[in-house]
All heavy atoms as an XYZ file, in Angstrom:
920
protein
N     -14.783    -66.194     23.799
C     -14.664    -65.876     25.210
C     -13.197    -65.611     25.553
O     -12.323    -66.359     25.144
C     -15.189    -67.016     26.072
C     -14.984    -66.743     27.562
S     -15.373    -68.121     28.632
C     -17.116    -68.031     28.666
N     -12.939    -64.562     26.283
C     -11.591    -64.265     26.771
C     -11.428    -65.004     28.087
O     -12.100    -64.705     29.055
C     -11.390    -62.754     26.969
C     -11.632    -62.012     25.660
C      -9.993    -62.457     27.494
C     -11.666    -60.510     25.792
N     -10.560    -66.002     28.135
C     -10.448    -66.805     29.345
C      -9.035    -66.813     29.921
O      -8.640    -67.719     30.618
C     -10.921    -68.233     29.092
C     -10.102    -68.928     28.024
O      -9.213    -68.284     27.427
O     -10.343    -70.115     27.790
N      -8.271    -65.790     29.637
C      -6.935    -65.677     30.188
C      -6.731    -64.267     30.707
O      -7.466    -63.358     30.370
C      -5.873    -66.008     29.131
C      -5.846    -64.996     28.000
C      -4.947    -63.937     28.041
C      -6.708    -65.100     26.933
C      -4.929    -62.993     27.015
C      -6.696    -64.151     25.910
C      -5.805    -63.111     25.954
N      -5.743    -64.122     31.549
C      -5.417    -62.800     32.066
C      -4.230    -62.282     31.264
O      -3.139    -62.829     31.355
C      -5.085    -62.852     33.568
C      -6.299    -63.381     34.330
C      -4.670    -61.484     34.085
C      -6.057    -63.630     35.786
N      -4.421    -61.250     30.435
C      -3.365    -60.774     29.536
C      -2.360    -59.872     30.254
O      -2.196    -58.716     29.918
C      -4.157    -60.008     28.477
C      -5.318    -59.463     29.246
C      -5.667    -60.522     30.260
N      -1.719    -60.417     31.280
C      -0.786    -59.626     32.071
C       0.545    -60.364     32.121
O       0.603    -61.524     32.520
C      -1.312    -59.429     33.509
C      -0.307    -58.680     34.345
C      -2.643    -58.723     33.497
N       1.582    -59.686     31.687
C       2.930    -60.244     31.751
C       3.865    -59.111     32.133
O       3.931    -58.112     31.443
C       3.341    -60.829     30.398
C       2.395    -61.881     29.907
N       2.365    -63.146     30.428
C       1.423    -61.835     28.968
C       1.420    -63.842     29.816
N       0.831    -63.054     28.937
N       4.536    -59.248     33.253
C       5.408    -58.179     33.723
C       6.885    -58.548     33.633
O       7.715    -57.907     34.236
C       5.031    -57.771     35.144
C       3.681    -57.107     35.216
C       2.665    -57.686     35.947
C       3.424    -55.926     34.539
C       1.417    -57.084     36.012
C       2.183    -55.320     34.587
C       1.180    -55.905     35.327
N       7.202    -59.580     32.870
C       8.600    -59.913     32.628
C       9.249    -58.729     31.914
O       8.655    -58.122     31.025
C       8.727    -61.157     31.750
C       8.150    -62.391     32.413
O       8.046    -62.409     33.656
O       7.783    -63.331     31.683
N      10.456    -58.382     32.291
C      11.146    -57.279     31.640
C      10.823    -55.919     32.232
O      11.214    -54.903     31.685
N      10.072    -55.876     33.316
C       9.757    -54.627     34.013
C      10.379    -54.682     35.408
O       9.702    -54.994     36.388
C       8.234    -54.408     34.124
C       7.556    -54.193     32.812
C       7.018    -55.262     32.097
C       7.446    -52.915     32.273
C       6.376    -55.056     30.880
C       6.816    -52.708     31.060
C       6.286    -53.789     30.374
O       5.661    -53.578     29.175
N      11.676    -54.402     35.531
C      12.349    -54.527     36.823
C      11.838    -53.560     37.885
O      12.096    -53.755     39.071
C      13.815    -54.254     36.497
C      13.785    -53.478     35.223
C      12.576    -53.946     34.480
N      11.068    -52.556     37.497
C      10.527    -51.602     38.466
C       9.312    -52.168     39.206
O       8.887    -51.619     40.219
C      10.162    -50.289     37.793
S       8.907    -50.469     36.512
N       8.776    -53.286     38.727
C       7.605    -53.897     39.366
C       8.054    -54.968     40.352
O       8.749    -55.917     39.996
C       6.650    -54.489     38.317
C       6.082    -53.354     37.458
C       5.531    -55.299     38.982
C       5.222    -53.811     36.310
N       7.639    -54.795     41.608
C       7.986    -55.733     42.676
C       6.973    -56.866     42.742
O       7.328    -58.023     42.917
C       8.031    -55.004     44.040
C       8.216    -55.964     45.181
C       9.106    -53.948     44.039
N       5.682    -56.505     42.621
C       4.629    -57.507     42.782
C       3.350    -56.995     42.123
O       3.209    -55.798     41.882
C       4.376    -57.747     44.274
C       3.545    -58.986     44.541
O       3.458    -59.881     43.669
O       2.967    -59.074     45.650
N       2.446    -57.897     41.844
C       1.125    -57.492     41.369
C       0.087    -58.501     41.843
O       0.393    -59.647     42.119
C       1.080    -57.330     39.849
C       1.038    -58.624     39.073
C      -0.193    -59.164     38.680
C       2.196    -59.293     38.724
C      -0.244    -60.342     37.965
C       2.150    -60.470     38.008
C       0.928    -61.002     37.636
O       0.876    -62.168     36.935
N      -1.133    -58.009     41.958
C      -2.259    -58.841     42.371
C      -3.398    -58.627     41.395
O      -3.705    -57.484     41.038
C      -2.751    -58.428     43.782
O      -1.666    -58.534     44.692
C      -3.895    -59.303     44.244
N      -4.009    -59.715     40.955
C      -5.218    -59.616     40.157
C      -6.365    -59.459     41.152
O      -6.708    -60.389     41.868
C      -5.422    -60.857     39.263
C      -6.740    -60.761     38.507
C      -4.251    -61.022     38.310
N      -6.906    -58.263     41.222
C      -7.980    -57.956     42.166
C      -9.295    -58.542     41.676
O     -10.074    -59.097     42.451
C      -8.106    -56.427     42.373
C      -9.273    -56.081     43.280
C      -6.797    -55.864     42.912
N      -9.538    -58.414     40.377
C     -10.768    -58.943     39.801
C     -10.547    -59.209     38.324
O      -9.928    -58.411     37.628
C     -11.904    -57.928     39.989
C     -13.265    -58.431     39.623
C     -14.361    -57.437     39.991
O     -14.062    -56.266     40.325
O     -15.530    -57.828     39.938
N     -11.057    -60.330     37.866
C     -10.951    -60.678     36.450
C     -12.232    -61.389     36.059
O     -12.547    -62.460     36.569
C      -9.743    -61.581     36.210
C      -9.624    -62.026     34.791
N      -9.543    -63.344     34.440
C      -9.580    -61.323     33.637
C      -9.451    -63.445     33.120
N      -9.479    -62.228     32.617
N     -12.998    -60.776     35.163
C     -14.259    -61.357     34.707
C     -14.245    -61.383     33.181
O     -14.446    -60.348     32.540
C     -15.470    -60.554     35.219
C     -15.454    -60.503     36.743
C     -16.762    -61.174     34.690
C     -16.521    -59.611     37.338
N     -13.976    -62.539     32.615
C     -14.023    -62.647     31.155
C     -15.390    -63.157     30.700
O     -16.066    -63.881     31.411
C     -12.950    -63.696     30.869
C     -13.017    -64.603     32.059
C     -13.386    -63.714     33.234
N     -15.808    -62.741     29.526
C     -16.995    -63.293     28.883
C     -16.912    -62.972     27.401
O     -15.980    -62.317     26.956
C     -18.281    -62.739     29.502
O     -18.509    -61.429     29.047
N     -17.919    -63.400     26.668
C     -17.892    -63.181     25.221
C     -18.105    -61.727     24.837
O     -17.584    -61.269     23.828
C     -18.923    -64.067     24.547
C     -18.548    -65.540     24.613
C     -19.530    -66.419     23.880
O     -20.335    -65.898     23.093
O     -19.470    -67.635     24.091
N     -18.878    -60.959     25.609
C     -19.147    -59.571     25.229
C     -18.623    -58.552     26.231
O     -18.555    -57.375     25.925
C     -20.650    -59.334     24.991
C     -21.451    -59.676     26.234
C     -21.152    -60.097     23.781
C     -22.909    -59.269     26.165
N     -18.278    -58.997     27.415
C     -17.771    -58.083     28.442
C     -16.444    -58.601     28.974
O     -16.169    -59.794     28.920
C     -18.758    -57.960     29.612
C     -20.082    -57.379     29.197
O     -20.127    -56.423     28.441
N     -21.157    -57.960     29.673
N     -15.658    -57.686     29.501
C     -14.372    -58.072     30.070
C     -14.037    -57.073     31.164
O     -14.256    -55.873     31.008
C     -13.282    -58.032     28.991
C     -11.910    -58.366     29.497
C     -11.528    -59.683     29.651
C     -11.014    -57.359     29.832
C     -10.265    -59.995     30.118
C      -9.757    -57.666     30.302
C      -9.380    -58.990     30.449
N     -13.532    -57.569     32.285
C     -13.105    -56.698     33.376
C     -11.791    -57.214     33.920
O     -11.632    -58.418     34.159
C     -14.149    -56.682     34.502
C     -13.749    -55.959     35.786
C     -13.568    -54.471     35.549
C     -14.772    -56.210     36.874
N     -10.840    -56.309     34.100
C      -9.561    -56.656     34.713
C      -9.153    -55.522     35.635
O      -9.030    -54.374     35.203
C      -8.477    -56.874     33.653
C      -7.092    -57.233     34.178
C      -7.124    -58.542     34.971
C      -6.092    -57.334     33.034
N      -8.989    -55.852     36.914
C      -8.507    -54.886     37.904
C      -7.246    -55.453     38.530
O      -7.220    -56.602     38.964
C      -9.574    -54.658     38.981
C     -10.799    -53.953     38.441
C     -11.903    -53.769     39.470
N     -11.397    -53.202     40.706
C     -11.735    -53.627     41.921
N     -12.583    -54.622     42.077
N     -11.242    -53.043     42.990
N      -6.203    -54.620     38.563
C      -4.908    -55.030     39.099
C      -4.426    -54.062     40.169
O      -4.792    -52.882     40.160
C      -3.848    -55.057     37.992
C      -4.102    -55.923     36.776
C      -3.029    -55.673     35.730
C      -4.133    -57.382     37.166
N      -3.579    -54.558     41.035
C      -2.826    -53.737     41.982
C      -1.365    -54.058     41.716
O      -0.939    -55.195     41.874
C      -3.187    -54.089     43.430
C      -2.421    -53.266     44.439
C      -2.665    -53.781     45.869
N      -2.016    -52.930     46.830
C      -0.722    -52.993     47.156
N       0.075    -53.878     46.570
N      -0.221    -52.166     48.047
N      -0.611    -53.040     41.288
C       0.794    -53.238     40.905
C       1.671    -52.432     41.842
O       1.488    -51.217     41.973
C       1.026    -52.797     39.440
C       0.090    -53.571     38.507
C       2.485    -52.979     39.059
C       0.038    -53.033     37.105
N       2.624    -53.091     42.477
C       3.528    -52.413     43.408
C       4.894    -52.235     42.756
O       5.441    -53.168     42.164
C       3.677    -53.200     44.700
C       4.522    -52.491     45.727
C       4.610    -53.234     47.044
O       3.776    -54.125     47.299
O       5.527    -52.926     47.822
N       5.444    -51.013     42.890
C       6.736    -50.676     42.302
C       7.850    -50.702     43.350
O       7.577    -50.728     44.553
C       6.665    -49.292     41.642
C       5.676    -49.234     40.511
C       4.431    -48.646     40.689
C       5.973    -49.786     39.275
C       3.513    -48.595     39.672
C       5.054    -49.747     38.236
C       3.821    -49.156     38.431
N       9.089    -50.649     42.889
C      10.230    -50.740     43.799
C      10.290    -49.595     44.805
O      10.864    -49.754     45.874
C      11.579    -50.869     43.042
C      11.801    -49.686     42.112
C      11.648    -52.167     42.304
C      13.156    -49.677     41.424
N       9.675    -48.465     44.495
C       9.659    -47.344     45.451
C       8.466    -47.435     46.409
O       8.195    -46.501     47.159
C       9.659    -45.999     44.719
C       8.387    -45.747     43.932
O       7.510    -46.648     43.857
O       8.260    -44.644     43.376
N       7.733    -48.557     46.374
C       6.561    -48.846     47.203
C       5.314    -48.077     46.766
O       4.274    -48.181     47.408
C       6.832    -48.633     48.685
N       5.377    -47.302     45.679
C       4.160    -46.700     45.145
C       3.337    -47.809     44.488
O       3.847    -48.899     44.189
C       4.487    -45.578     44.155
O       5.126    -46.085     43.007
N       2.053    -47.538     44.283
C       1.137    -48.557     43.782
C       0.312    -47.989     42.640
O      -0.122    -46.837     42.682
C       0.204    -49.044     44.916
C      -0.807    -50.056     44.398
C       1.010    -49.631     46.071
N       0.087    -48.798     41.631
C      -0.790    -48.453     40.522
C      -2.004    -49.372     40.577
O      -1.859    -50.595     40.575
C      -0.073    -48.627     39.185
C      -0.891    -48.304     37.931
C      -1.161    -46.805     37.845
C      -0.163    -48.787     36.686
N      -3.189    -48.775     40.662
C      -4.436    -49.523     40.614
C      -5.011    -49.357     39.216
O      -5.168    -48.233     38.742
C      -5.434    -48.992     41.649
C      -4.998    -49.227     43.062
C      -4.319    -48.248     43.760
C      -5.250    -50.448     43.681
C      -3.904    -48.456     45.067
C      -4.840    -50.669     44.990
C      -4.170    -49.678     45.683
N      -5.313    -50.460     38.560
C      -5.833    -50.405     37.205
C      -7.258    -50.940     37.162
O      -7.630    -51.802     37.949
C      -4.977    -51.211     36.216
O      -5.230    -52.601     36.400
C      -3.503    -50.915     36.396
N      -8.023    -50.417     36.236
C      -9.389    -50.874     36.009
C      -9.643    -50.751     34.516
O      -9.667    -49.639     33.978
C     -10.356    -49.983     36.795
C     -11.781    -50.435     36.706
N     -12.590    -50.495     37.797
C     -12.544    -50.847     35.666
C     -13.793    -50.920     37.434
N     -13.780    -51.127     36.145
N      -9.783    -51.872     33.857
C     -10.090    -51.895     32.428
C     -11.353    -52.716     32.235
O     -11.433    -53.860     32.684
C      -8.951    -52.509     31.617
C      -7.673    -51.714     31.665
C      -6.551    -52.363     30.876
O      -6.538    -53.607     30.759
O      -5.700    -51.626     30.385
N     -12.346    -52.115     31.599
C     -13.619    -52.802     31.371
C     -14.033    -52.574     29.922
O     -14.048    -51.440     29.449
C     -14.691    -52.255     32.301
C     -16.076    -52.856     32.069
C     -17.140    -52.188     32.918
N     -16.883    -52.302     34.325
C     -17.367    -53.277     35.119
N     -18.127    -54.212     34.600
N     -17.101    -53.292     36.393
N     -14.370    -53.667     29.249
C     -14.928    -53.575     27.910
C     -16.373    -54.044     28.001
O     -16.645    -55.150     28.467
C     -14.153    -54.444     26.897
C     -14.818    -54.404     25.533
C     -12.699    -54.005     26.804
N     -17.289    -53.169     27.585
C     -18.703    -53.504     27.543
C     -19.235    -53.139     26.175
O     -19.098    -51.981     25.738
C     -19.493    -52.741     28.606
C     -19.239    -53.229     30.012
C     -20.083    -52.478     31.014
O     -19.928    -51.275     31.155
N     -20.958    -53.192     31.693
N     -19.784    -54.113     25.490
C     -20.339    -53.908     24.150
C     -19.328    -53.235     23.229
O     -19.651    -52.328     22.471
C     -21.626    -53.109     24.219
C     -22.708    -53.809     25.009
C     -23.961    -52.986     25.103
C     -24.984    -53.701     25.959
N     -26.193    -52.916     26.121
N     -18.065    -53.644     23.337
C     -17.015    -53.141     22.465
C     -16.418    -51.805     22.850
O     -15.565    -51.284     22.149
N     -16.835    -51.235     23.978
C     -16.329    -49.926     24.412
C     -15.423    -50.105     25.630
O     -15.830    -50.706     26.626
C     -17.494    -48.974     24.765
C     -16.970    -47.648     25.280
C     -18.381    -48.772     23.547
N     -14.206    -49.576     25.548
C     -13.250    -49.664     26.646
C     -13.414    -48.489     27.602
O     -13.416    -47.332     27.172
C     -11.811    -49.669     26.116
C     -10.710    -49.560     27.171
C     -10.691    -50.789     28.085
C      -9.346    -49.360     26.515
N     -13.544    -48.794     28.856
C     -13.504    -47.788     29.925
C     -12.294    -48.149     30.782
O     -12.081    -49.320     31.090
C     -14.779    -47.838     30.757
C     -16.016    -47.610     29.936
C     -16.890    -46.618     30.570
C     -18.088    -46.387     29.667
N     -18.513    -45.065     29.629
N     -11.508    -47.135     31.141
C     -10.296    -47.431     31.899
C     -10.012    -46.355     32.927
O     -10.456    -45.213     32.812
C      -9.088    -47.567     30.969
C      -8.689    -46.278     30.297
C      -7.826    -45.380     30.930
C      -9.181    -45.926     29.048
C      -7.461    -44.182     30.326
C      -8.834    -44.743     28.440
C      -7.974    -43.873     29.082
O      -7.622    -42.691     28.493
N      -9.251    -46.754     33.923
C      -8.635    -45.808     34.853
C      -7.372    -46.457     35.384
O      -7.323    -47.669     35.615
C      -9.577    -45.422     35.997
O      -9.816    -46.520     36.831
N      -6.352    -45.642     35.509
C      -5.071    -46.054     36.080
C      -4.742    -45.034     37.157
O      -4.548    -43.863     36.855
C      -3.973    -46.071     35.015
C      -4.341    -46.895     33.802
C      -4.686    -46.279     32.606
C      -4.361    -48.282     33.865
C      -5.041    -47.024     31.489
C      -4.714    -49.036     32.757
C      -5.045    -48.406     31.572
O      -5.393    -49.143     30.481
N      -4.742    -45.477     38.392
C      -4.560    -44.575     39.525
C      -3.249    -44.928     40.230
O      -3.118    -46.010     40.787
C      -5.740    -44.711     40.494
C      -5.593    -43.875     41.717
N      -5.932    -42.541     41.747
C      -5.143    -44.184     42.954
C      -5.694    -42.069     42.959
N      -5.213    -43.039     43.700
N      -2.303    -43.996     40.190
C      -0.976    -44.209     40.783
C      -0.910    -43.418     42.073
O      -1.224    -42.219     42.086
C       0.074    -43.751     39.784
C       1.495    -43.912     40.178
C       2.045    -44.863     41.005
C       2.579    -43.112     39.728
N       3.391    -44.694     41.089
C       3.752    -43.619     40.317
C       2.672    -42.007     38.882
C       4.999    -43.060     40.087
C       3.914    -41.463     38.657
C       5.059    -41.980     39.245
N      -0.529    -44.083     43.153
C      -0.449    -43.398     44.433
C       0.814    -43.771     45.178
O       1.413    -44.811     44.949
C      -1.684    -43.676     45.291
C      -1.827    -45.095     45.762
C      -3.129    -45.309     46.514
O      -4.161    -44.821     46.099
N      -3.069    -46.036     47.607
N       1.200    -42.885     46.092
C       2.428    -43.056     46.867
C       2.248    -44.107     47.953
O       1.126    -44.548     48.232
C       2.826    -41.729     47.513
O       1.906    -41.410     48.546
N       3.338    -44.464     48.591
C       3.306    -45.422     49.685
C       2.427    -44.928     50.831
O       1.845    -45.712     51.569
C       4.741    -45.749     50.174
C       5.395    -44.529     50.785
C       4.747    -46.916     51.154
N       2.266    -43.612     50.951
C       1.409    -43.036     51.997
C      -0.015    -42.781     51.489
O      -0.759    -42.010     52.089
C       2.035    -41.755     52.541
O       2.220    -40.825     51.501
N      -0.387    -43.442     50.402
C      -1.743    -43.390     49.822
C      -2.141    -42.027     49.265
O      -3.328    -41.725     49.136
C      -2.798    -43.868     50.824
C      -2.594    -45.307     51.218
O      -2.175    -46.122     50.405
N      -2.856    -45.631     52.467
N      -1.180    -41.178     48.924
C      -1.479    -39.887     48.298
C      -1.477    -40.059     46.784
O      -0.592    -40.692     46.223
C      -0.439    -38.845     48.711
C      -0.472    -38.531     50.195
C       0.628    -37.565     50.609
O       1.333    -37.042     49.721
O       0.772    -37.346     51.817
N      -2.478    -39.489     46.124
C      -2.574    -39.588     44.669
C      -1.370    -38.916     44.018
O      -0.942    -37.838     44.426
C      -3.862    -38.936     44.189
N      -0.836    -39.572     42.985
C       0.261    -39.005     42.199
C      -0.283    -38.585     40.840
O      -0.246    -37.416     40.480
C       1.428    -40.012     42.048
C       1.989    -40.392     43.434
C       2.522    -39.437     41.141
C       2.989    -41.533     43.411
N      -0.790    -39.555     40.077
C      -1.391    -39.288     38.770
C      -2.513    -40.300     38.546
O      -2.418    -41.452     38.973
C      -0.365    -39.407     37.615
C      -1.006    -39.122     36.265
C       0.834    -38.496     37.821
N      -3.551    -39.858     37.855
C      -4.643    -40.754     37.458
C      -4.984    -40.450     36.000
O      -5.141    -39.289     35.622
C      -5.874    -40.522     38.328
C      -7.078    -41.364     37.921
C      -8.275    -41.021     38.807
N      -9.472    -41.678     38.350
C      -9.895    -42.871     38.752
N      -9.189    -43.537     39.651
N     -10.999    -43.386     38.270
N      -5.082    -41.503     35.205
C      -5.485    -41.404     33.812
C      -6.821    -42.117     33.686
O      -6.987    -43.214     34.215
C      -4.478    -42.104     32.904
C      -3.087    -41.577     32.956
C      -2.519    -40.675     32.102
C      -2.043    -41.942     33.886
N      -1.215    -40.452     32.444
C      -0.890    -41.218     33.539
C      -1.977    -42.812     34.983
C       0.304    -41.327     34.232
C      -0.790    -42.919     35.685
C       0.336    -42.182     35.299
N      -7.779    -41.526     32.984
C      -9.047    -42.217     32.780
C      -9.803    -41.628     31.604
O      -9.385    -40.622     31.030
C      -9.898    -42.223     34.060
C     -10.410    -40.861     34.476
O     -11.366    -40.381     33.843
O      -9.867    -40.278     35.436
N     -10.899    -42.287     31.260
C     -11.739    -41.791     30.176
C     -13.199    -41.650     30.620
O     -14.116    -41.841     29.830
C     -11.608    -42.645     28.910
C     -12.134    -44.055     29.070
O     -12.348    -44.541     30.185
N     -12.341    -44.741     27.965
N     -13.392    -41.273     31.883
C     -14.740    -40.936     32.350
C     -15.202    -39.700     31.582
O     -14.407    -38.788     31.356
C     -14.726    -40.662     33.852
N     -16.461    -39.651     31.178
C     -16.914    -38.565     30.293
C     -17.212    -37.243     31.014
O     -18.340    -36.766     31.036
C     -18.172    -39.145     29.647
C     -18.696    -40.083     30.679
C     -17.485    -40.662     31.361
N     -16.183    -36.671     31.607
C     -16.295    -35.307     32.128
C     -15.123    -34.507     31.570
O     -14.375    -35.029     30.770
C     -16.353    -35.269     33.672
C     -15.372    -36.130     34.367
N     -15.721    -37.334     34.945
C     -14.053    -36.000     34.600
C     -14.659    -37.883     35.503
N     -13.635    -37.108     35.299
N     -14.980    -33.256     31.892
C     -13.963    -32.369     31.303
C     -14.159    -32.272     29.790
O     -13.239    -32.450     28.994
C     -12.549    -32.803     31.677
C     -12.328    -32.837     33.160
C     -12.274    -34.042     33.846
C     -12.214    -31.660     33.885
C     -12.101    -34.069     35.223
C     -12.046    -31.681     35.260
C     -11.993    -32.887     35.917
O     -11.827    -32.911     37.275
N     -15.366    -31.962     29.391
C     -15.747    -31.907     27.978
C     -14.981    -30.857     27.171
O     -14.939    -30.931     25.956
C     -17.248    -31.660     27.856
C     -18.056    -32.821     28.394
C     -19.541    -32.610     28.193
N     -20.309    -33.679     28.784
C     -20.562    -34.842     28.189
N     -20.123    -35.068     26.990
N     -21.270    -35.750     28.819
N     -14.365    -29.890     27.820
C     -13.647    -28.840     27.086
C     -12.244    -29.264     26.661
O     -11.616    -28.566     25.869
C     -13.550    -27.557     27.932
O     -12.854    -27.848     29.140
C     -14.930    -27.003     28.236
N     -11.756    -30.381     27.160
C     -10.417    -30.840     26.771
C     -10.431    -31.384     25.345
O     -11.384    -32.053     24.932
C      -9.919    -31.923     27.728
C      -9.624    -31.490     29.159
C      -9.224    -32.696     30.004
C      -8.528    -30.436     29.193
N      -9.374    -31.136     24.612
C      -9.263    -31.614     23.231
C      -9.278    -33.137     23.151
O      -9.709    -33.704     22.151
C      -7.990    -31.069     22.592
N      -8.820    -33.792     24.205
C      -8.736    -35.253     24.205
C      -9.972    -35.928     24.801
O      -9.954    -37.134     25.038
C      -7.496    -35.693     24.976
O      -7.591    -35.275     26.333
N     -11.045    -35.156     25.032
C     -12.258    -35.704     25.648
C     -12.657    -37.015     25.001
O     -12.644    -37.114     23.776
C     -13.411    -34.700     25.511
C     -14.728    -35.226     26.013
C     -15.008    -35.206     27.366
C     -15.655    -35.770     25.147
C     -16.219    -35.703     27.839
C     -16.856    -36.267     25.610
C     -17.140    -36.237     26.954
N     -12.948    -38.056     25.756
C     -13.094    -38.121     27.207
C     -11.804    -38.474     27.947
O     -11.785    -38.542     29.168
C     -14.124    -39.240     27.385
C     -13.796    -40.197     26.280
C     -13.397    -39.308     25.115
N     -10.715    -38.691     27.228
C      -9.444    -39.078     27.848
C      -8.813    -37.876     28.547
O      -8.768    -36.788     27.982
C      -8.474    -39.625     26.792
C      -9.101    -40.670     25.924
N      -9.252    -41.965     26.336
C      -9.641    -40.596     24.686
C      -9.836    -42.663     25.380
N     -10.091    -41.849     24.365
N      -8.311    -38.105     29.753
C      -7.678    -37.007     30.489
C      -6.793    -37.561     31.612
O      -6.826    -38.749     31.914
C      -8.730    -36.049     31.059
C      -9.693    -36.702     31.985
N     -10.773    -37.419     31.527
C      -9.742    -36.760     33.329
C     -11.450    -37.903     32.557
N     -10.843    -37.509     33.670
N      -6.021    -36.659     32.183
C      -5.080    -37.010     33.247
C      -5.268    -36.040     34.408
O      -5.378    -34.835     34.207
C      -3.653    -36.925     32.720
C      -2.604    -37.258     33.761
C      -1.250    -37.237     33.171
N      -0.860    -35.840     32.943
C       0.311    -35.458     32.523
N       1.232    -36.349     32.233
N       0.588    -34.184     32.365
N      -5.261    -36.599     35.619
C      -5.278    -35.808     36.850
C      -3.868    -35.930     37.430
O      -3.443    -37.029     37.779
C      -6.260    -36.383     37.877
C      -7.648    -36.553     37.369
N      -8.652    -35.670     37.681
C      -8.212    -37.507     36.575
C      -9.784    -36.084     37.120
N      -9.533    -37.191     36.441
N      -3.148    -34.850     37.534
C      -1.768    -34.869     38.044
C      -1.741    -34.104     39.364
O      -2.140    -32.941     39.427
C      -0.832    -34.228     37.027
C       0.626    -34.506     37.312
O       1.000    -34.626     38.493
O       1.396    -34.585     36.345
N      -1.268    -34.758     40.405
C      -1.247    -34.175     41.750
C       0.172    -33.845     42.220
O       0.365    -33.441     43.351
C      -1.890    -35.156     42.748
C      -3.301    -35.517     42.380
C      -3.569    -36.618     41.569
C      -4.374    -34.763     42.843
C      -4.872    -36.956     41.234
C      -5.681    -35.094     42.513
C      -5.919    -36.193     41.705
O      -7.210    -36.517     41.374
N       1.157    -34.031     41.356
C       2.557    -33.876     41.778
C       2.928    -32.454     42.147
O       3.910    -32.247     42.851
C       3.490    -34.415     40.698
C       3.379    -35.936     40.557
C       4.248    -36.481     39.487
N       3.621    -36.227     38.186
C       4.031    -36.785     37.060
N       5.066    -37.598     37.060
N       3.412    -36.518     35.927
N       2.173    -31.455     41.743
C       2.491    -30.064     42.077
C       1.922    -29.663     43.438
O       2.142    -28.549     43.893
C       1.935    -29.125     41.008
O       0.515    -29.123     41.054
N       1.188    -30.574     44.071
C       0.570    -30.261     45.346
C      -0.906    -29.957     45.225
O      -1.623    -29.892     46.218
N      -1.391    -29.747     43.996
C      -2.818    -29.573     43.753
C      -3.157    -30.309     42.456
O      -2.282    -30.605     41.649
C      -3.194    -28.096     43.656
O      -2.521    -27.495     42.578
N      -4.414    -30.579     42.248
C      -4.836    -31.319     41.063
C      -4.751    -30.458     39.811
O      -5.256    -29.338     39.783
C      -6.268    -31.816     41.239
C      -6.770    -32.595     40.043
C      -8.220    -33.003     40.195
O      -9.013    -32.230     40.784
O      -8.562    -34.085     39.713
N      -4.106    -31.011     38.777
C      -4.048    -30.376     37.466
C      -4.612    -31.386     36.472
O      -4.089    -32.498     36.347
C      -2.601    -30.001     37.078
C      -2.557    -29.437     35.661
C      -2.002    -29.032     38.083
N      -5.691    -31.002     35.794
C      -6.321    -31.879     34.806
C      -5.876    -31.438     33.423
O      -5.917    -30.247     33.097
C      -7.860    -31.835     34.921
C      -8.507    -32.706     33.851
C      -8.300    -32.272     36.310
N      -5.434    -32.401     32.601
C      -4.944    -32.061     31.269
C      -5.295    -33.152     30.269
O      -5.748    -34.242     30.636
C      -3.428    -31.841     31.303
O      -2.773    -33.031     31.699
N      -5.050    -32.855     28.982
C      -5.281    -33.818     27.910
C      -4.422    -35.054     28.111
O      -3.278    -34.974     28.569
C      -4.919    -33.206     26.556
C      -5.894    -32.139     26.119
O      -7.111    -32.368     26.234
O      -5.427    -31.076     25.664
N      -4.974    -36.184     27.750
C      -4.248    -37.446     27.769
C      -4.968    -38.365     26.814
O      -6.076    -38.813     27.101
C      -4.229    -38.055     29.173
O      -3.613    -39.319     29.144
N      -4.400    -38.594     25.675
C      -5.066    -39.412     24.679
C      -5.087    -40.859     25.122
O      -4.283    -41.278     25.940
C      -4.399    -39.203     23.323
C      -4.614    -37.773     22.865
C      -3.724    -36.770     23.215
C      -5.756    -37.427     22.162
C      -3.957    -35.452     22.859
C      -6.002    -36.116     21.798
C      -5.096    -35.129     22.153
O      -5.339    -33.839     21.809
N      -6.046    -41.631     24.628
C      -6.260    -43.011     25.048
C      -4.972    -43.801     25.195
O      -4.166    -43.840     24.281
N      -4.796    -44.399     26.364
C      -3.593    -45.169     26.652
C      -3.980    -46.538     27.180
O      -5.119    -46.772     27.557
C      -2.682    -44.446     27.676
C      -3.423    -44.237     29.003
C      -2.180    -43.139     27.133
C      -2.549    -43.676     30.106
N      -3.012    -47.430     27.218
C      -3.201    -48.746     27.799
C      -2.245    -48.884     28.978
O      -1.401    -48.013     29.213
C      -2.923    -49.841     26.763
O      -1.544    -49.852     26.453
N      -2.348    -49.973     29.676
C      -1.517    -50.200     30.852
C      -0.028    -50.074     30.540
O       0.718    -49.448     31.274
C      -1.810    -51.567     31.458
C      -0.944    -51.992     32.633
C      -1.053    -50.995     33.772
C      -1.328    -53.388     33.087
N       0.403    -50.619     29.418
C       1.825    -50.574     29.079
C       2.293    -49.184     28.672
O       3.479    -48.933     28.584
C       2.167    -51.570     27.953
O       1.379    -51.257     26.802
C       1.917    -52.994     28.398
N       1.354    -48.268     28.434
C       1.711    -46.920     28.018
C       1.591    -45.891     29.140
O       1.861    -44.721     28.920
C       0.801    -46.467     26.881
C       0.944    -47.324     25.643
C      -0.151    -47.070     24.643
O      -1.333    -46.979     25.033
O       0.178    -46.975     23.451
N       1.175    -46.338     30.346
C       1.042    -45.398     31.454
C       2.415    -44.831     31.754
O       3.324    -45.556     32.143
C       0.439    -46.082     32.704
C       0.496    -45.155     33.914
C      -0.975    -46.511     32.429
N       2.599    -43.539     31.511
C       3.919    -42.931     31.749
C       4.157    -42.658     33.220
O       3.247    -42.726     34.031
C       3.837    -41.616     30.963
C       2.384    -41.306     30.891
C       1.650    -42.600     30.947
N       5.393    -42.325     33.554
C       5.669    -42.013     34.955
C       5.555    -40.538     35.203
O       5.390    -39.722     34.357
C       7.029    -42.526     35.370
C       8.177    -41.894     34.566
O       7.917    -41.102     33.644
O       9.301    -42.216     34.889
């Protein structure tokens, strides 16, 4: 059984605060949802779920005004991408751009 929250933000000076929104450990399933606030007041919402050994994730980064910046996930759509099901939604150009993004973890979410 996983009975701890594997989150440590020591050494990340860009992180102001974080909240564990939901944490459900068990022997075969695991869920961890976080809200992480950065020094620029942007926020990263994370969702990591393991069910029957399969990881499903999404990392949604948004501005202080709640506008999407980038989202990484492995929802099974965008089948034509080489990295399927992993992909990235980037909104920084003013419109959504979906591109390849190979499987990442919370510590690998780029800026």
